[in-house]
N, C-alpha and C positions, 0 to 999 in steps of 0.2 A: 188218620191223625197220628196214631202211634208210630207208624212207619216214617212219617215226616219228621217227628221229633227225634227219632233215632238217626235219621240222615243229617239233621242239623247238628246233633252232638258229634257225629262222626266228622263233619266238616270243621267244627270248632277244635276237635282234637288234632286234626291235620294242620290247622293254622298255628296251634300252640307248638306243635313239633317243628314247624318251619321257623317260628320266631326264635325258639331255643337254638335251632341250628344256626340261624343268622347271628345270634348272640355269641355262640362259641366260635364261629368263624371270625367275627369281628375282633374278639379278644385275642385269638391266636394271631391275627394280622397285626394288631397293635404291639404284641410282644415281639413279633418278628421285626417290625419296623422301629422299635423303641430306640436303638442306637442312632438311627438317622433323625428321628423326631427330636431326641434330646440334643443332638448336635445342631440341628437347625434352630431349635428354640433358643439356644445360647446366642445365635447370630441374629435373632430377630430383634428389631427395635420396638419402640413404643407403638402400640396399636397394631403390632404384628407386621410392620413394614420391613421388608428385607432391605438391608443396606445396598446402595449402588456400588457395584464393583469398581475399584479404583482404576482398573484398566480402561473403563469406558470413557474416562475424561483425561485429557492430556494434562499432566501435572506440570507445575512450574519447573521442576527438575528436568523433565523431558524436553520442555521448550528451550531451556538453556543448554541442553546437551550439545556439544560441539558436533558440527557436521563433518563428514569425512574430508580430509584434505589430500588424500592420495589421488592419483589419476583414476578416473572412474572406469568401470569395466564396460562402458557403452560409449558410443560415438554420437556426434550430432546427427549422422545419417540414421542411426538406430532410432533416435527420438523422432526424427522427421517421418520415418516409416510408420511409426505408431499413431501419428496424427492423421485423421481423415483428410484426403486431398482438398476437399471443398473449404477447409479452414484457411487455406492460403489464398483463396480467391477474393479479390477486392471488388466490391460492387459500388458503382457511382451512386445509383438511387439510394441504396441503403446508407452509405456514408453521409450523403446530404440529408437524409431523413433525421439522423441524430443531430447534425449541425442545425438544421432548421428548427427542430423541436427545442433545442437550447435557446436559439434566438427568439422564438416565440415566447417562451417562458420568461426570459430576461426582459423582453419588451412589455409583457403584461405587468411584471413587477415595477418597471419604470413608469408605466401609465398609471397604475394605482398610486404610486408614491407622488407623482407630480399633480394628479388631479384630485386626490381625496385626502391626503395626509394633512393638508392645510385646513380642512374642514373639521378635523378631529379636535376635541377639547384637549387642553394642555396636558393633562396626565396621560391620556392615551397616546399622544404623539411621541412621548418619551419611550413608550413601549413599541410603537410602530416602526420607528426608524431603526433601532437595533435588529428587529426582526427582518426588515428589508435588507439591511447590510449583510446579515448572515445568509439569508436565502439567495440574494443576488450574488454574493461572493462565491457560494457553492456552485451555482449554475454557471457563472463565468469561468470557474475552474474547469468545468466540463468543456467549455469552449476552448480553453487553453489546451486541454488534452487532445481535442480533435486537431488543432493546429500542430500539436506535437506529432500526431500521427502523420500529418503531411510532411513533416521534416524527415520521417522515416520511410517515406514513399509507401505508406500503408493506407492512404485514403482512396487512391484510384490507380489504374494502370498507366496513367499519363503524368509524367514528372512535371510538365508545365502546369497542369491543373493543380497538382498538389502544392507546388510552390506559390501559385497565385492565391489559393485559399489560405495557405499558411501565412503568407506575407500579410494579407489583409487582416486576419484575425489575431495574429500575434502582435502586429503593429498596434491594433486597437487596444491591446493589453500592455502596451509599452515594452514589448519584447522584440529585440532585433532579430528577425526571423532567420536570415541566412547566417548571421554571426553565431547564434545559438545552435543552429542546425549542424554546423561544422564542428563546434566544440563538443556538442552532445554526441555526435557520431564517433568522435575520438574516445569519449567516455565509454561507449558501447564496445569499442575495439580494445579497450585496455582496462576493463572493469576488474577491480581487485588487485591491480598492480600498484605497489607503493611508489614506483618511479614514474609511471606514465598515465595513471588514471587522472581524470580531469576534475572531479568534484568530490567533496567530502573525503579527501585523502587523509587518513588518520596520521597523527604525529607519533613518533617514537618518544619514549620517556625523556631522552636527553634533550628533546626539542620543546618540552613543556616550559613555559615562562615561569619566572620566579614567583609571580603572583598567583599561579595556578592553584597552589595549595590553600590559598586564602579564599578561593571561590569554590572549593570542594566542600560545600555545605548546602543545606536546603535553600537558604536565601540566595547564595551565589549561583546555584543551578537555575533557580527561577529567573534571576537577572540575565544570565547567559542565554537561556531559552527565549526570553522576551526579546532581547536584542537580535538573536538569530532569526526569529520569525518575522520581526518587523523590518529589519534592515538587511537581513541575510541575502535576499535575492538581488536587490539593487547593488549591494556591495560586491557580490560575485560578478555581476555583469560589468560594473565599472572598474573594479580593482582586483578581480580574480581572488577575492577572499575565500578561503577554504578550498581553493583550487590547486592544481599542479603548479609548482614553481617554474617560472620561465626566465630566461635572460632578456630583460627589457620590460617595457610597459605592457602588461597583459590586460587589455581592455576590450570588451566585446564591441565597443563603439568605434574603436580605432582601427582603420583598415590596414595599417602597417604593423599591427601587433604581431608578436611572434607566434600567436595561436594559429595564424593563417598562412597559407602559401600564396604564391603570386597569382595562381589561377582563381583564387577565392576572393581577392581583395576588391574587385569591382562590385561583387554582390554585397560586400559589407557596406559600401556606399549606398546601395539600394535599400539595405535594411535601415540605415540611418535616415534616409529620405522618408521611409514609411513612418518612423518614429516622429520626425519633425512635422510631418503632415498631421498626425494625430494630435501632437502638442499644439499646433496652430489651431486646430478645431476646438480643442479644449479651452484655449485662450479666448477664442471668439465666443464660445458658450458662456464662459465666466464673465466676459464683458457684457453680454446681453442679459444673462439671468442672475449673475452674482457669483462671487467666489464660493459662498456658503452652499449654494445650490449645487455647484459643480463638485465640491468636496463630498457632500452628502450623497449625491446620486451616483458619482463615479469614483471619487477618491477613496472613500472608506471601503467599498466593495473590492477595489483593486488591492488595497492593503490585505484584505482577507484572502484574495487569490494568491498573492505573493507568499503569505504565511502558509497556506496549504501546500504550495509548491515546495517550499523548503521542508515542511513537516513530512510530506509524502516521500520526498527524495531521501531525507535524513533517515527515516525509519526503514526504507527499503535497503539501505546499505550499511546501517549501523545496528548491530545485534551481537550480544555476547557469544553467540554460537558460530559466528561467521569468521572465516580466516581471511587474511590478506597475504600476498606473496611478494617477494622480491624477485629480481630478474633470474635468479638461479632456480626458482621453482615455478614461476608463473607460466601458465598457458591459457589460451583463450577460453576453453571450455570450463576449466576450474574457476576462472575468474567470473564467467557468466553465472555460474552456479553459486557464487558467493553473494547471493542476494536473498531476500526473504519476502514472502507474500504476507500481507497484513489484512486485517478485517476492520473496516470502518462502518459496518452496519449498512444502513440504507444509503449512506454516501458512496458505497461501492458502485451503485448504479448511477448515481449523479455524476461520479467521476469516471464513468464509462469503464469501470473495472481495471483502471490502471493500478489500483491499490492491491488487489488480490490475485492478479495474474502477472506479476512483475517478473517472476522467474521465466515464464514462457516468453514474455516480451524480450528479455535479454537474449534468449536463445534464438528467437525468430522475430526480429524487430519489424519486418515488413508485413507481418500478419495483422490484419485489421482487428481492432479491439473487440468487435462483436463476435469473433470466433475464438477469442483467447480462453474463455472459460472451458469450452469443449476441448481445446488443445491441452490445457492444464490437466484436465481429468484424464486425458489419454496418456500423458507422459509420466504422471505421478507413479504408476507401478514400476516403470523402468528406472526412474530417478531414485526411488527408495529413500534411503537415509540422506541422499544428496539434496533432497527437496526439503526446504524449511518453510513452515507456515507458523505464524504466531498470532493467535486470536486475542491476545491481550488488548484491551481497549486502548486506542491511540493516546488518549490523555494520560493514561497510566504508563504506557510504554515509553513515551517521550521523556518522562522524568526518570524512569528506570535506566534507559540507555544513557542519559546524561550523567547518571551516577556511576554506572558500571563500565562505560566505554570511554575512558578518558584518553588512553594512549594504547599503542600496540607494542608487543615485545616478542622476541623469538620464542618458538615452541620449546618448552622445557620438559615436556612429558615424552616426546618422541625424538627421533633423530633427524627431523626435518628442519634444518637450520634456516631455510629460506621461507618458512611458514611463520606468520605472526598472528597472535591472538590479542584480543582486547584485555586490558587490565585497568584497575583504578587505584592501585596502591601507590600513593605519593609519599 
């Protein structure tokens, strides 16, 4: 027993020596690290949370920073080589799968509205109809995007199939398919050109009307945006409002309009025939079911489609960081890069990513939409600062651009006389 007691005491002494050793080692470590500890403690917030580095989130200043306007150090061929070859392949089954899924969803919305909304008590019907309008408008915007793909020959390898699908579904949405196809193609050929671009061509300060300064306030901007989103699309189709100036009556429904050449005029008649056929069908539906039913089920969703088309196009080509060029500086590649990708949240998928892959779309417009995300990811490292993405919510961005992008003026900071930037000083 005496021997066991001595062994226990010896083990306790050893443990005490170890504890003291650990204590002195810990103290010396704290003294050694004290400069770092005191420095980090000054940067720690409440509860010991380290602040998020500012570089991890793109600031407003970074978003508004002007993109380069010099000729880029890469070519279209360099960008194409960076994209996997399968991204350029068009698949008929896959293209139709997106179209059919949109049709099925839109048909389900229509079925629910026509069969069950009348059974709802009065207060609920006031909520059901706006919900239907918003959902149906978004889905039909997706249908519009697929018909737009047909106009770019991005739906299939067969031009006749693309034109057939595009004519049917654009006509259903009261869009003259061939008329818009040709004017939109010219937009892609002349993006960013102050003289030849087709749509959302910015004005120079000298062209601002006398009443412009009276609308340069919050109420005036809201009024202008409302008119733009409600009437902008039909006014553009009918009277070329916000489009390139032409000598003569520039109307998408007029076969002899200066927008088109002689080879294209016959197809303009075909576009008009498609619109008239749909209008006749709507007339017969209104006669049978009532005008109110036609407006609620088709008219209001169509207004939402038109508003989204104007909004999407407006935000893709209007941004404080984007340049425009006159004929002395413009070239196709720099013009195609004078666009911006936007983030619409879940609507990116509903709109088949036309919103957040627009830069890639302008560079390779025959690429199907379902490969555009992969292509965008592949070319971003090459584009570098020439690629612009703005994640500002669309409802914030549309007001900001209406405030900041009133007119364009020549570059004052560099020696590029043919480069123009947005300004808002009236």
